[in-house]
C-alpha positions as CSV (number, residue, x, y, z in Angstrom):
1,M,0.0,-0.3,-12.3
2,S,2.7,0.3,-9.8
3,D,2.7,-1.9,-6.6
4,V,2.3,1.1,-4.4
5,D,-1.4,1.5,-6.3
6,D,-2.0,-2.9,-6.2
7,P,-3.4,-3.6,-2.7
8,V,-3.2,-7.6,-3.7
9,K,0.6,-6.9,-3.6
10,L,0.5,-4.4,-0.8
11,F,-1.6,-6.6,1.7
12,G,-2.2,-9.8,0.4
13,L,-6.0,-8.8,-0.6
14,R,-8.1,-11.7,-1.5
15,I,-11.8,-12.5,-1.4
16,A,-13.0,-14.1,1.8
17,H,-16.4,-14.8,1.4
18,I,-19.4,-13.2,-0.3
19,G,-22.3,-12.4,2.0
20,I,-26.0,-13.3,0.9
21,N,-28.7,-11.6,2.9
22,A,-31.2,-14.3,3.4
23,K,-35.2,-13.8,4.1
24,D,-35.3,-15.6,7.5
25,E,-33.2,-18.7,9.0
26,K,-35.3,-21.1,6.8
27,D,-34.2,-19.4,3.5
28,A,-30.7,-19.2,4.7
29,E,-30.6,-23.1,5.4
30,Q,-32.0,-23.4,1.7
31,I,-29.4,-21.1,0.0
32,V,-26.9,-23.2,2.2
33,S,-28.6,-26.2,0.9
34,Q,-27.9,-25.2,-2.7
35,F,-24.2,-24.2,-2.4
36,Q,-23.6,-27.8,-0.7
37,T,-25.4,-29.7,-3.7
38,L,-23.6,-27.1,-6.3
39,M,-20.1,-27.3,-4.8
40,G,-20.0,-29.7,-2.5
41,L,-19.0,-27.1,0.4
42,Q,-20.1,-27.9,3.9
43,R,-22.4,-26.3,6.2
44,E,-20.8,-24.6,9.1
45,V,-22.3,-22.1,11.8
46,V,-19.5,-19.9,13.0
47,A,-21.9,-17.0,14.0
48,P,-25.3,-16.9,15.3
49,V,-26.5,-14.4,13.0
50,S,-25.1,-16.7,9.6
51,I,-24.5,-20.0,8.2
52,F,-21.5,-20.4,6.1
53,A,-21.6,-22.8,2.8
54,G,-17.5,-23.8,3.6
55,T,-15.6,-20.8,3.8
56,L,-16.7,-19.0,0.3
57,V,-20.4,-17.9,1.1
58,E,-21.7,-16.4,4.2
59,V,-25.5,-16.7,4.3
60,M,-27.1,-14.0,6.9
61,K,-30.1,-15.3,8.6
62,G,-32.6,-12.4,8.2
63,G,-30.9,-10.0,6.3
64,G,-27.3,-8.5,7.0
65,R,-25.2,-5.7,5.7
66,G,-25.9,-4.1,2.1
67,E,-28.8,-3.9,0.1
68,R,-27.8,-7.2,-1.8
69,G,-25.4,-8.5,0.8
70,H,-21.6,-7.9,1.3
71,I,-18.2,-9.1,0.0
72,G,-15.6,-9.8,2.5
73,F,-11.9,-9.3,1.6
74,H,-9.0,-11.1,3.3
75,V,-5.8,-8.7,4.0
76,D,-2.4,-9.5,5.9
77,D,-2.2,-5.9,7.5
78,I,-5.6,-4.4,8.2
79,Q,-4.0,-1.5,9.5
80,A,-2.0,-0.8,6.7
81,A,-5.1,-1.5,4.6
82,E,-7.2,0.7,6.4
83,K,-4.8,3.7,6.1
84,W,-4.6,3.0,2.0
85,F,-8.3,2.6,1.5
86,S,-8.9,5.4,3.6
87,A,-6.4,8.1,1.5
88,R,-8.4,6.6,-1.5
89,G,-11.6,8.2,0.1
90,F,-13.5,5.3,1.7
91,E,-14.4,6.0,5.0
92,L,-14.3,3.1,7.8
93,D,-17.8,2.3,9.4
94,E,-16.3,2.5,12.8
95,Q,-19.5,1.1,14.6
96,S,-18.9,-2.1,12.7
97,R,-15.4,-2.8,14.0
98,K,-14.9,-6.0,15.7
99,K,-11.8,-6.7,17.6
100,N,-9.6,-9.3,19.0
101,P,-9.1,-9.8,22.6
102,D,-5.8,-8.0,22.5
103,G,-7.6,-4.8,21.1
104,S,-6.4,-5.7,17.5
105,T,-8.7,-5.3,14.8
106,F,-10.1,-8.4,12.7
107,L,-13.0,-6.9,10.9
108,V,-14.1,-3.5,9.4
109,Y,-16.9,-2.4,6.7
110,F,-16.8,0.4,5.2
111,K,-19.5,3.1,5.2
112,Q,-19.8,3.2,1.6
113,Q,-21.4,0.4,-0.8
114,I,-20.7,-0.4,-4.1
115,A,-23.1,-1.9,-6.4
116,G,-25.4,-2.5,-3.5
117,F,-22.7,-4.7,-1.9
118,A,-21.6,-3.7,1.8
119,I,-17.6,-4.1,1.9
120,H,-15.5,-5.3,4.8
121,L,-11.8,-6.2,5.5
122,T,-10.9,-8.8,7.5
123,V,-7.3,-10.2,8.7
124,A,-6.2,-13.8,7.0
125,D,-6.2,-16.3,9.5
């Protein structure tokens, strides 16, 4: 595999987090509690629709994207990554695009799921 075919080298691609779809808020709290016990991850609420266990696991309250959940990937250059993945036949879900105040994209999902998981790109902090 050449560097041109390797998104890890091209864009610094790495897993941002795994998303788990919970039944409801109570179920989400229980799942996060289990990850706290298992790995010592801190409970964090950064969005009204989900609870994080550290930065590794996002638990969606009452379901979320993807039949089984989602996988978020950080990239260093989201525009370049979008073009690269689009050229490989993966369509972006423009309805999912989230932007920063300056108009730049910080998150976008693909239309296709893989093994029941929705996949999104996000810009590394």
